Every structure is written in C-alpha cells, then in structure tokens.
C-alpha positions as a LaTeX table, in Angstrom:
\begin{tabular}{lrrr}
\hline
Residue & $x$ (\AA) & $y$ (\AA) & $z$ (\AA) \\
\hline
Met1 & 23.10 & $-11.33$ & 16.03 \\
Ser2 & 25.76 & $-10.43$ & 13.87 \\
Thr3 & 25.80 & $-6.94$ & 11.85 \\
His4 & 26.15 & $-8.66$ & 8.46 \\
Ser5 & 23.25 & $-11.18$ & 9.76 \\
Phe6 & 21.07 & $-8.47$ & 10.89 \\
Val7 & 21.34 & $-6.81$ & 7.41 \\
Arg8 & 20.70 & $-10.05$ & 5.78 \\
Ala9 & 17.64 & $-10.35$ & 7.73 \\
Leu10 & 16.39 & $-6.73$ & 7.29 \\
Leu11 & 16.60 & $-7.47$ & 3.88 \\
Leu12 & 14.30 & $-10.36$ & 3.64 \\
Val13 & 12.10 & $-9.65$ & 6.22 \\
Pro14 & 8.87 & $-7.57$ & 5.91 \\
Leu15 & 7.44 & $-4.11$ & 5.88 \\
Leu16 & 6.87 & $-1.93$ & 8.85 \\
Val17 & 5.91 & 1.30 & 8.01 \\
Val18 & 3.96 & 2.88 & 5.19 \\
Ala19 & 4.06 & 6.44 & 5.42 \\
Arg20 & 0.51 & 8.19 & 5.64 \\
Pro21 & $-0.45$ & 10.28 & 2.81 \\
Ala22 & 0.44 & 14.09 & 3.30 \\
Gly23 & $-3.50$ & 14.93 & 3.97 \\
Ala24 & $-4.47$ & 12.25 & 6.17 \\
Gln25 & $-6.58$ & 13.87 & 8.80 \\
Gln26 & $-5.87$ & 14.41 & 12.87 \\
Thr27 & $-8.00$ & 15.72 & 15.42 \\
Pro28 & $-9.41$ & 19.31 & 14.40 \\
Asp29 & $-7.83$ & 22.36 & 15.88 \\
Thr30 & $-9.13$ & 25.51 & 14.83 \\
Gln31 & $-6.61$ & 27.98 & 16.24 \\
His32 & $-4.18$ & 29.78 & 14.49 \\
Ser33 & $-1.36$ & 30.42 & 16.85 \\
Pro34 & 2.24 & 29.68 & 16.08 \\
Gly35 & 1.60 & 25.91 & 18.06 \\
Ala36 & $-1.74$ & 25.44 & 16.44 \\
Pro37 & $-2.79$ & 23.41 & 13.07 \\
Ala38 & $-5.90$ & 24.43 & 11.68 \\
Ala39 & $-9.12$ & 22.08 & 11.09 \\
Gln40 & $-8.21$ & 18.72 & 9.65 \\
Thr41 & $-11.76$ & 18.83 & 7.74 \\
Glu42 & $-9.54$ & 19.50 & 4.21 \\
Glu43 & $-7.01$ & 16.65 & 3.26 \\
Val44 & $-4.02$ & 17.58 & 1.13 \\
Gln45 & $-3.73$ & 15.40 & $-1.50$ \\
Ala46 & $-3.28$ & 14.86 & $-5.38$ \\
Lys47 & $-6.12$ & 15.38 & $-7.85$ \\
Asp48 & $-6.61$ & 12.22 & $-9.96$ \\
Gly49 & $-3.37$ & 11.78 & $-11.70$ \\
Ala50 & $-1.58$ & 14.59 & $-10.40$ \\
Ala51 & 0.96 & 11.96 & $-8.82$ \\
Arg52 & 1.86 & 10.43 & $-11.83$ \\
Pro53 & 4.16 & 11.94 & $-14.60$ \\
Pro54 & 3.66 & 11.91 & $-18.15$ \\
Asp55 & 5.43 & 8.71 & $-19.34$ \\
Glu56 & 8.42 & 10.32 & $-21.39$ \\
Val57 & 9.02 & 12.41 & $-17.96$ \\
Ala58 & 8.73 & 9.49 & $-15.68$ \\
Arg59 & 11.29 & 7.47 & $-18.18$ \\
Gln60 & 13.88 & 10.71 & $-18.79$ \\
Ala61 & 13.95 & 10.64 & $-14.66$ \\
Arg62 & 14.63 & 6.93 & $-14.92$ \\
Glu63 & 17.50 & 7.31 & $-17.17$ \\
Leu64 & 19.23 & 10.33 & $-15.19$ \\
Thr65 & 18.63 & 8.26 & $-11.76$ \\
Ala66 & 20.20 & 5.21 & $-13.63$ \\
Arg67 & 23.38 & 7.08 & $-14.48$ \\
Gly68 & 23.58 & 8.36 & $-11.17$ \\
Ala69 & 23.31 & 5.35 & $-9.43$ \\
Arg70 & 26.22 & 4.00 & $-11.54$ \\
Phe71 & 28.50 & 6.75 & $-10.66$ \\
Leu72 & 27.45 & 6.28 & $-6.82$ \\
Leu73 & 28.01 & 2.72 & $-7.15$ \\
Ala74 & 31.81 & 3.18 & $-8.43$ \\
Ala75 & 32.18 & 5.54 & $-5.49$ \\
Gln76 & 31.48 & 3.61 & $-2.38$ \\
Glu77 & 34.46 & 3.04 & $-0.30$ \\
Lys78 & 35.86 & 0.06 & 0.75 \\
Glu79 & 34.33 & 0.12 & 3.97 \\
Gly80 & 30.67 & 0.38 & 2.70 \\
Gly81 & 30.36 & 4.05 & 3.02 \\
Trp82 & 30.56 & 7.30 & 0.98 \\
Asn83 & 32.57 & 10.12 & 2.37 \\
Gly84 & 32.66 & 7.73 & 5.77 \\
Glu85 & 35.16 & 10.37 & 7.26 \\
Met86 & 32.12 & 12.89 & 7.53 \\
Gly87 & 30.06 & 10.32 & 9.39 \\
Pro88 & 26.87 & 8.53 & 8.16 \\
Gly89 & 24.81 & 11.44 & 6.73 \\
Ile90 & 25.97 & 11.35 & 3.28 \\
Thr91 & 25.96 & 7.38 & 3.51 \\
Cys92 & 22.51 & 7.20 & 4.62 \\
Leu93 & 21.44 & 9.56 & 1.65 \\
Val94 & 23.26 & 7.84 & $-1.13$ \\
Leu95 & 21.49 & 4.89 & 0.19 \\
Lys96 & 18.31 & 5.65 & 0.25 \\
Ala97 & 18.81 & 7.01 & $-3.08$ \\
Leu98 & 19.96 & 3.78 & $-4.16$ \\
Ile99 & 17.55 & 1.80 & $-2.22$ \\
Glu100 & 14.50 & 3.42 & $-4.34$ \\
Glu101 & 16.71 & 3.35 & $-7.73$ \\
Pro102 & 14.69 & 0.27 & $-9.57$ \\
Ser103 & 18.34 & $-0.53$ & $-11.39$ \\
Val104 & 19.81 & $-1.12$ & $-7.92$ \\
Gly105 & 17.28 & $-1.67$ & $-5.25$ \\
Pro106 & 17.40 & $-2.87$ & $-1.51$ \\
Gln107 & 19.07 & $-6.45$ & $-2.28$ \\
His108 & 22.05 & $-4.86$ & $-4.24$ \\
Asp109 & 25.23 & $-5.78$ & $-2.62$ \\
Ala110 & 26.53 & $-1.98$ & $-2.33$ \\
Val111 & 23.15 & $-1.50$ & $-0.10$ \\
Arg112 & 23.87 & $-4.24$ & 2.14 \\
Arg113 & 27.46 & $-3.13$ & 2.62 \\
Gly114 & 26.26 & 0.43 & 3.08 \\
Leu115 & 23.60 & $-0.80$ & 5.61 \\
Glu116 & 26.21 & $-2.66$ & 7.54 \\
Tyr117 & 28.32 & 0.64 & 7.82 \\
Val118 & 25.15 & 2.59 & 8.97 \\
Leu119 & 24.38 & 0.26 & 11.76 \\
Arg120 & 28.44 & 0.56 & 13.00 \\
Ala121 & 27.34 & 3.98 & 14.02 \\
Gln122 & 24.10 & 2.76 & 15.95 \\
Arg123 & 24.02 & 4.09 & 19.53 \\
Asp124 & 23.10 & 2.89 & 22.71 \\
Asp125 & 20.71 & 6.08 & 22.93 \\
Gly126 & 18.67 & 4.74 & 19.89 \\
Gly127 & 20.72 & 7.16 & 17.29 \\
Ile128 & 22.52 & 6.77 & 14.43 \\
Tyr129 & 25.54 & 9.08 & 14.17 \\
Gly130 & 29.38 & 9.57 & 14.09 \\
Ala131 & 31.66 & 9.48 & 16.99 \\
Glu132 & 32.22 & 12.85 & 17.44 \\
Gly133 & 28.12 & 13.44 & 18.30 \\
Leu134 & 28.34 & 16.78 & 16.56 \\
Leu135 & 25.55 & 15.94 & 13.98 \\
Lys136 & 23.04 & 13.51 & 16.07 \\
Asn137 & 19.94 & 15.01 & 14.80 \\
Tyr138 & 20.85 & 15.38 & 10.97 \\
Glu139 & 22.59 & 11.98 & 11.15 \\
Ser140 & 19.81 & 10.58 & 12.95 \\
Ser141 & 17.01 & 12.14 & 10.62 \\
Val142 & 18.40 & 10.97 & 7.11 \\
Ala143 & 19.07 & 7.43 & 8.94 \\
Leu144 & 15.69 & 7.02 & 9.74 \\
Ser145 & 14.24 & 8.31 & 6.62 \\
Met146 & 16.37 & 5.91 & 4.85 \\
Phe147 & 15.44 & 2.70 & 6.78 \\
Ala148 & 12.03 & 3.61 & 6.52 \\
Ser149 & 12.34 & 3.73 & 2.68 \\
Leu150 & 14.04 & 0.22 & 3.08 \\
Glu151 & 11.08 & $-1.24$ & 4.86 \\
Arg152 & 8.43 & 0.20 & 2.23 \\
Thr153 & 10.34 & $-1.34$ & $-0.60$ \\
Gln154 & 10.58 & $-4.60$ & 0.62 \\
Arg155 & 7.04 & $-4.76$ & 0.46 \\
Thr156 & 5.89 & $-7.72$ & 3.22 \\
Ala157 & 4.05 & $-7.77$ & 5.99 \\
Lys158 & 6.71 & $-7.78$ & 9.22 \\
Ser159 & 9.66 & $-6.18$ & 10.22 \\
Ala160 & 12.18 & $-7.64$ & 12.66 \\
Asp161 & 13.53 & $-4.26$ & 13.20 \\
Ala162 & 10.41 & $-2.69$ & 14.67 \\
Ala163 & 12.05 & $-1.44$ & 17.83 \\
Arg164 & 15.05 & $-0.20$ & 15.86 \\
Leu165 & 13.00 & 2.03 & 13.94 \\
Ala166 & 11.11 & 2.82 & 17.06 \\
Lys167 & 14.35 & 3.78 & 19.30 \\
Leu168 & 15.20 & 6.47 & 16.06 \\
Arg169 & 11.46 & 7.78 & 16.05 \\
Asp170 & 11.78 & 8.74 & 19.92 \\
Phe171 & 15.69 & 9.34 & 19.62 \\
Leu172 & 14.53 & 12.64 & 17.32 \\
Lys173 & 11.17 & 13.46 & 19.39 \\
Lys174 & 13.93 & 13.68 & 22.43 \\
His175 & 15.83 & 16.20 & 20.71 \\
Gln176 & 13.15 & 18.47 & 19.87 \\
Trp177 & 13.19 & 21.39 & 21.92 \\
Asp178 & 10.14 & 21.41 & 24.45 \\
Glu179 & 9.22 & 21.83 & 28.03 \\
Asp180 & 11.65 & 18.89 & 29.05 \\
Asp181 & 14.58 & 21.52 & 28.07 \\
Ala182 & 12.79 & 24.13 & 30.07 \\
Lys183 & 11.26 & 25.69 & 27.06 \\
Ser184 & 7.79 & 26.71 & 27.22 \\
Val185 & 5.55 & 27.61 & 23.87 \\
Asp186 & 6.38 & 30.88 & 24.36 \\
Asp187 & 10.15 & 30.71 & 23.37 \\
Pro188 & 11.22 & 30.82 & 19.80 \\
Trp189 & 13.24 & 27.57 & 20.73 \\
Tyr190 & 10.09 & 25.65 & 21.36 \\
Gly191 & 9.33 & 22.67 & 18.67 \\
Gly192 & 12.28 & 23.05 & 16.97 \\
Ala193 & 15.49 & 20.98 & 16.54 \\
Gly194 & 19.35 & 21.63 & 16.02 \\
Tyr195 & 22.15 & 19.39 & 14.57 \\
Gly196 & 22.36 & 17.93 & 18.14 \\
His197 & 20.54 & 18.08 & 21.74 \\
Gly198 & 21.44 & 21.28 & 23.34 \\
Lys199 & 22.31 & 23.29 & 20.13 \\
Arg200 & 20.31 & 26.13 & 18.57 \\
Pro201 & 17.49 & 25.30 & 16.76 \\
Asp202 & 16.89 & 25.86 & 12.65 \\
Leu203 & 14.62 & 25.45 & 10.20 \\
Ser204 & 16.72 & 22.91 & 8.15 \\
Asn205 & 17.37 & 20.53 & 11.02 \\
Thr206 & 13.71 & 20.96 & 11.87 \\
Gln207 & 12.17 & 20.06 & 8.36 \\
Met208 & 14.87 & 16.76 & 8.19 \\
Met209 & 13.37 & 15.62 & 11.75 \\
Leu210 & 9.91 & 16.09 & 10.61 \\
Glu211 & 10.57 & 14.40 & 7.04 \\
Ala212 & 12.14 & 11.32 & 8.77 \\
Leu213 & 9.17 & 10.79 & 11.31 \\
His214 & 6.22 & 11.55 & 8.24 \\
Asp215 & 8.23 & 9.02 & 6.10 \\
Ser216 & 8.45 & 6.70 & 9.37 \\
Gly217 & 4.42 & 6.86 & 9.20 \\
Leu218 & 4.52 & 8.65 & 12.66 \\
Pro219 & 0.55 & 9.39 & 12.91 \\
Lys220 & $-0.57$ & 13.18 & 12.26 \\
Asp221 & $-1.83$ & 13.36 & 15.73 \\
Asp222 & 1.53 & 12.83 & 17.55 \\
Pro223 & 2.61 & 15.83 & 19.55 \\
Ala224 & 6.01 & 16.11 & 17.74 \\
Tyr225 & 3.88 & 17.73 & 14.74 \\
Lys226 & 2.35 & 20.23 & 16.82 \\
Lys227 & 5.28 & 21.24 & 18.83 \\
Ala228 & 7.18 & 21.91 & 15.00 \\
Val229 & 4.61 & 23.84 & 14.05 \\
Ser230 & 5.18 & 26.57 & 16.83 \\
Phe231 & 9.21 & 26.63 & 15.70 \\
Ile232 & 8.09 & 26.68 & 11.79 \\
Ser233 & 5.51 & 29.51 & 12.12 \\
Arg234 & 8.21 & 31.72 & 13.72 \\
Cys235 & 10.42 & 31.17 & 10.94 \\
Gln236 & 7.76 & 32.36 & 8.45 \\
Met237 & 7.66 & 35.91 & 7.49 \\
Leu238 & 4.40 & 36.53 & 8.55 \\
Ala239 & 3.09 & 38.90 & 11.04 \\
Glu240 & $-0.37$ & 37.29 & 11.30 \\
Thr241 & 0.85 & 33.82 & 12.65 \\
Asn242 & 4.59 & 34.91 & 13.87 \\
Asp243 & 4.67 & 36.65 & 17.14 \\
Gln244 & 8.52 & 37.23 & 17.03 \\
Pro245 & 9.89 & 41.01 & 16.99 \\
Phe246 & 11.78 & 40.72 & 13.69 \\
Ala247 & 8.59 & 39.63 & 11.83 \\
Arg248 & 6.41 & 42.49 & 13.10 \\
Gly249 & 4.49 & 43.95 & 9.70 \\
Ala250 & 5.71 & 41.18 & 7.58 \\
Thr251 & 3.66 & 39.72 & 4.93 \\
Asp252 & 6.63 & 38.26 & 2.67 \\
Gly253 & 4.98 & 34.88 & 3.69 \\
Gly254 & 8.70 & 33.15 & 2.93 \\
Phe255 & 10.70 & 31.34 & 5.24 \\
Ile256 & 13.84 & 32.12 & 7.09 \\
Tyr257 & 16.93 & 30.11 & 8.76 \\
Ser258 & 15.68 & 30.11 & 12.55 \\
Pro259 & 13.99 & 32.48 & 14.78 \\
Ala260 & 16.33 & 31.85 & 17.29 \\
Asn261 & 18.57 & 34.55 & 19.05 \\
Ala262 & 16.62 & 37.83 & 17.26 \\
Gly263 & 16.15 & 35.25 & 14.15 \\
Glu264 & 18.72 & 34.41 & 11.08 \\
Ser265 & 18.71 & 34.06 & 7.48 \\
Lys266 & 21.38 & 32.59 & 5.56 \\
Ala267 & 20.28 & 35.27 & 3.14 \\
Gly268 & 21.01 & 38.26 & 5.37 \\
Glu269 & 18.52 & 40.91 & 4.75 \\
Ala270 & 16.61 & 42.97 & 2.51 \\
Glu271 & 14.54 & 46.07 & 1.91 \\
Ala272 & 11.11 & 45.72 & 3.67 \\
Ala273 & 8.01 & 46.41 & 1.77 \\
Gly274 & 7.34 & 49.05 & 4.57 \\
Gly275 & 10.60 & 50.75 & 4.59 \\
Gly276 & 13.59 & 49.48 & 6.51 \\
Met277 & 15.40 & 45.93 & 6.23 \\
Ala278 & 14.20 & 42.61 & 7.14 \\
Leu279 & 15.10 & 39.07 & 7.26 \\
Arg280 & 15.19 & 37.77 & 3.79 \\
Cys281 & 13.59 & 34.81 & 2.98 \\
Tyr282 & 14.74 & 32.67 & 0.38 \\
Gly283 & 13.89 & 29.41 & $-1.61$ \\
Ser284 & 15.03 & 26.23 & $-0.15$ \\
Met285 & 13.80 & 27.48 & 3.44 \\
Thr286 & 10.65 & 28.41 & 1.83 \\
Tyr287 & 10.05 & 25.08 & 0.47 \\
Ala288 & 11.23 & 23.37 & 3.60 \\
Gly289 & 8.71 & 25.28 & 5.69 \\
Phe290 & 5.75 & 24.83 & 3.37 \\
Lys291 & 6.30 & 20.89 & 2.93 \\
Ser292 & 6.45 & 20.66 & 6.80 \\
Leu293 & 3.51 & 22.63 & 7.43 \\
Leu294 & 1.74 & 20.12 & 5.27 \\
Tyr295 & 3.49 & 17.27 & 6.78 \\
Ala296 & 2.16 & 18.61 & 9.94 \\
Gly297 & $-1.51$ & 18.39 & 8.70 \\
Leu298 & $-2.45$ & 21.87 & 8.25 \\
Glu299 & $-5.02$ & 22.73 & 5.76 \\
Arg300 & $-4.64$ & 24.33 & 2.23 \\
Ser301 & $-6.85$ & 27.49 & 3.85 \\
Asp302 & $-4.38$ & 27.67 & 6.53 \\
Pro303 & $-2.88$ & 31.02 & 6.18 \\
Arg304 & 0.40 & 30.04 & 6.63 \\
Val305 & 0.09 & 27.71 & 3.86 \\
Lys306 & $-1.79$ & 30.27 & 1.72 \\
Ala307 & 1.51 & 32.91 & 2.06 \\
Ala308 & 4.03 & 30.26 & 1.57 \\
Leu309 & 2.35 & 29.23 & $-1.71$ \\
Glu310 & 2.32 & 32.68 & $-2.79$ \\
Trp311 & 5.97 & 33.03 & $-2.11$ \\
Ile312 & 6.16 & 30.19 & $-4.26$ \\
Arg313 & 4.70 & 31.57 & $-7.16$ \\
Arg314 & 5.80 & 35.24 & $-6.91$ \\
His315 & 9.66 & 33.43 & $-6.93$ \\
Trp316 & 9.50 & 30.76 & $-8.91$ \\
Thr317 & 12.20 & 29.22 & $-10.68$ \\
Leu318 & 14.94 & 26.18 & $-11.01$ \\
Asp319 & 17.49 & 28.55 & $-12.33$ \\
Phe320 & 19.02 & 29.17 & $-8.88$ \\
Asn321 & 17.76 & 28.86 & $-5.12$ \\
Pro322 & 15.25 & 31.93 & $-5.40$ \\
Asn323 & 15.84 & 35.25 & $-3.63$ \\
Met324 & 19.40 & 34.54 & $-2.60$ \\
Pro325 & 21.60 & 37.19 & $-3.08$ \\
Asp326 & 22.89 & 37.22 & $-6.71$ \\
Ala327 & 26.50 & 36.49 & $-5.45$ \\
Gln328 & 25.00 & 33.44 & $-3.10$ \\
Ser329 & 22.18 & 32.31 & $-5.61$ \\
Arg330 & 23.47 & 28.85 & $-6.32$ \\
Glu331 & 24.44 & 28.21 & $-2.75$ \\
Gly332 & 22.53 & 24.71 & $-1.60$ \\
Leu333 & 21.08 & 24.72 & $-4.89$ \\
Tyr334 & 20.86 & 20.81 & $-4.81$ \\
Tyr335 & 19.39 & 20.95 & $-1.13$ \\
Tyr336 & 16.85 & 23.10 & $-2.90$ \\
Tyr337 & 16.13 & 20.21 & $-5.60$ \\
His338 & 15.44 & 18.17 & $-3.40$ \\
Val339 & 13.20 & 20.11 & $-1.00$ \\
Phe340 & 11.40 & 21.61 & $-3.52$ \\
Ala341 & 10.65 & 18.03 & $-5.13$ \\
Arg342 & 9.44 & 16.71 & $-1.79$ \\
Ala343 & 7.24 & 19.96 & $-1.44$ \\
Met344 & 5.88 & 19.94 & $-4.45$ \\
Asn345 & 4.88 & 16.19 & $-4.43$ \\
Val346 & 2.95 & 16.85 & $-0.81$ \\
Trp347 & 1.12 & 19.68 & $-2.45$ \\
Gly348 & $-0.22$ & 17.01 & $-4.88$ \\
Glu349 & $-0.85$ & 19.54 & $-8.31$ \\
Arg350 & 0.65 & 18.81 & $-11.16$ \\
Glu351 & 0.77 & 22.33 & $-12.47$ \\
Ile352 & 1.83 & 25.69 & $-10.37$ \\
Glu353 & 0.54 & 28.58 & $-11.76$ \\
Asp354 & 3.22 & 31.55 & $-11.01$ \\
Ala355 & 2.58 & 35.43 & $-9.95$ \\
Arg356 & 2.48 & 36.21 & $-13.94$ \\
Gly357 & $-0.23$ & 33.83 & $-14.68$ \\
Glu358 & 2.34 & 31.24 & $-16.34$ \\
Lys359 & 1.30 & 27.34 & $-15.66$ \\
His360 & 4.48 & 25.25 & $-14.67$ \\
Asp361 & 4.40 & 21.50 & $-14.89$ \\
Trp362 & 6.88 & 21.02 & $-12.08$ \\
Arg363 & 7.85 & 17.76 & $-12.79$ \\
Arg364 & 8.72 & 18.43 & $-16.35$ \\
Glu365 & 10.70 & 21.33 & $-15.52$ \\
Leu366 & 12.93 & 19.64 & $-12.94$ \\
Val367 & 13.69 & 16.52 & $-15.01$ \\
Ala368 & 14.57 & 18.82 & $-17.70$ \\
Lys369 & 16.98 & 21.00 & $-15.53$ \\
Leu370 & 18.73 & 18.17 & $-13.68$ \\
Ala371 & 19.18 & 16.48 & $-17.23$ \\
Lys372 & 21.12 & 19.91 & $-18.17$ \\
Leu373 & 23.15 & 19.51 & $-14.75$ \\
Gln374 & 24.16 & 15.78 & $-15.01$ \\
Arg375 & 27.90 & 15.23 & $-15.80$ \\
Gly376 & 29.72 & 12.84 & $-18.55$ \\
Asp377 & 30.16 & 10.46 & $-15.57$ \\
Gly378 & 26.35 & 10.41 & $-14.16$ \\
Ser379 & 27.26 & 12.35 & $-11.38$ \\
Trp380 & 25.75 & 15.96 & $-10.09$ \\
Val381 & 27.98 & 18.86 & $-8.37$ \\
Asn382 & 27.54 & 22.36 & $-7.50$ \\
Ala383 & 31.06 & 23.45 & $-9.12$ \\
Asp384 & 30.51 & 27.00 & $-8.88$ \\
Glu385 & 29.50 & 26.47 & $-4.63$ \\
Gln386 & 31.56 & 24.48 & $-1.92$ \\
Arg387 & 29.26 & 25.89 & 0.88 \\
Trp388 & 26.99 & 23.15 & 2.50 \\
Met389 & 29.53 & 20.66 & 0.97 \\
Glu390 & 27.67 & 20.27 & $-2.31$ \\
Gly391 & 31.08 & 20.30 & $-4.20$ \\
Asn392 & 30.86 & 17.03 & $-2.84$ \\
Pro393 & 29.54 & 14.74 & $-6.02$ \\
Ser394 & 28.32 & 11.96 & $-3.70$ \\
Leu395 & 26.23 & 14.60 & $-1.55$ \\
Ala396 & 24.93 & 16.44 & $-4.81$ \\
Thr397 & 23.90 & 13.01 & $-6.85$ \\
Ala398 & 22.34 & 11.74 & $-3.84$ \\
Tyr399 & 19.81 & 15.09 & $-3.41$ \\
Ser400 & 19.31 & 14.83 & $-7.66$ \\
Met401 & 18.51 & 11.30 & $-7.41$ \\
Leu402 & 15.83 & 11.44 & $-4.47$ \\
Ala403 & 14.60 & 14.69 & $-6.16$ \\
Leu404 & 14.02 & 12.81 & $-9.38$ \\
His405 & 12.31 & 9.60 & $-7.36$ \\
Ala406 & 9.85 & 12.09 & $-6.42$ \\
Val407 & 8.95 & 13.56 & $-9.50$ \\
Val408 & 8.35 & 9.68 & $-10.29$ \\
Ser409 & 6.91 & 7.79 & $-7.70$ \\
Gly410 & 6.46 & 10.31 & $-4.67$ \\
Gly411 & 9.37 & 9.53 & $-2.90$ \\
\hline
\end{tabular}
C-alpha cells in the first residue's frame, strides 16, 4: 500500500485507542521506594463538573485555537511538514493540535499531507524519527501521542494500524533504561529516557514518553510506569523518597531536570532551607513530574504527589516559568503552559488554592494569559527567549493550542 493510500485508509478507519482515565486502578503496591507506586485504592479523577470549563471560557479558548490553526495552516511547507529540516517532531506536535482543532480536524487536506510527511520518517525498528537519529525518543513520543489523538477523533470501532501504534509503544519502552541495558533499580538512570537510546535520561524526555504511552491507552499495570516512577522520584527534591546524595535533607518537593551524573537542573542552584546550595526546582519540570506520577497511578495521598502539589501552591503563576532565575524566567514558557495544562487536567480540580489561600480557576487564568500573548497573525512565539526553540512560532503555537485543547476537552 502506498503512503498516500495508507493515510487515506487511516483517516477512514476505526478507533484503536481510548486513553484510560488518569485514575484508573492498578494492582496495589503500598511501598514508597523510588520505584513503587502507592496502593491504587483511590482514583485520581475530576469531581463532578470539574473537567468542564465555563461556557465563556471554552468559547474564548476555541476562538484562540481557531486563529492559531489558521496561522499553522498557512505555515505548512510544500513537503507537508512544519520546520521539516528539524525532523518530524514539530510536525507531530502541530498535527496533534490541528487534529484536535474543531475548525480543522483529521479529515483536512493539510492533516493528510502532514501525515504523509511523518510516515516517511517511519523506521524499520518501529520508531518515527529523523534520518540523523539524534532525537529518537522525543520524536517517537510526540508521534505516538499524535497518532493516538488521530484515532480518538475518528470515533470508529477498529483500526487498520494497530500494529504501527503497537510498534511505536514497544519502541519507546525499549528505549527506557532498565535491566536490558545493565541498569539495576538502584541506578539513577533506571526507568528514565533520553533523547535516544544510549543517551543520558532526563525528566523532559521521560515525561513525554509517559504522556505518549498514557495517551495511547497503555494499561496502568504495564511495567514501564513502575520503572519510570523510580526515575521520576529521583528527579524530585524530596529526601523522604529520593535516595540520591544531592537530595539529602531536601523537603522542597519540586523537580529538577535529571538525577543522572550527580543531578542536573536547568535552573542551576539555589540556597537550601538548611543552608548551603542545592539543585533548584522549577515549574516546567515540576508540573511534568507531577503529571507523570499521576499517569503512573500514584494516589493523591502519596508523599511525592502531596509534596509536588505543595510546591505548585507555593509557586503559582502563569507570568513566567516558576522559580527559574529572574534572567531565565521566560525560558521554556510555552512548554510550561503545555505541561501545566496537562497536569492540572489530570489532577482533576477546577480550582487550586495557593499558599496564600487565594483560589485560582486554572482554566480561566490560562485562557486569559494565552489571549494576551497571542499575536495578530494568530501565532504565539517566545520572542524574548530562543532557548529550546520557542522562538519558532510553529512550535510555540502548537504548545499553546494543545494547552487550550486541554482546557476545553482534556486533551
């Protein structure tokens, strides 16, 4: 079957994946070791109505995403991708945003051409990534999330591409550091994922892998989640559940970039509560870690979840990436909005009360912030910061639209 024919078939055939709710139960495990999720007797789920934004908030979000979609459609390249010279990653994020956009949807010609472009990067090992192979995990993760979204929006009963999605899931799980790579559960690399196999694991790549597995409906009892919890716990500055020397005495509860190689934070260091210097936690990684713990099935009562939530309450803001040094406070801002929305969505509450006792309707606040930041042409861009490619309007617009989709429909 030709690529064109396959894409047409994929758009016309049925649903393979319906992602499980974030609180779906799994086999109980009451230990709080770095690799052990707590007992799953309490589901993490939205209260009645909590997942539905007020009508005026949903309406404004849809107006913003419709304008963003018009920008992205105009920015599509002749070959079918967006910033194709960078590989399929940005294209997959854009496609997911367009597939979930009511004014576009999976049947749009731009989506069809984009899918054809992405499928040209399908590799024999099951992954989808650029020819250089430098970003295998990242690109395959966003590809799996995108294809899972495509399947959900089709709302039919059977898929002609179950094997393709299964291969993508297997590819990602094989790139998770574990015993097959001579890493035991005591190793700080265990359970994590990096940009590609053999590369140092980090929380950003690990959370993207977990989000893709979650979006594709991987059952909560799959070993990939428990392995990931080992790594994620070691990214949290919480001595109670983090056995790494850099976390000794830590009570902060936020997250850093990686526990590998004695620990790394993209925010540098800060003065610790007990004196001395410690790795500095920051917003984008804390929300990434928080939602990943929930995707892995941990209870609200788990000390890791509670500590992360307390950090969020102390550092509540949408004005910048929380707790980054002042000079870096806008770095990764749109990535932050994306993980913020996904994390708040899986937490399932309409409001969050900050450490000062003020309640925040996160959906309303996020929509208002993104409305202020949207440019006249419908795009978003981090004009102040080029780091992590957020000066690229296609990427920043995809992040923003995906965050807004989470506001409206929980995507």
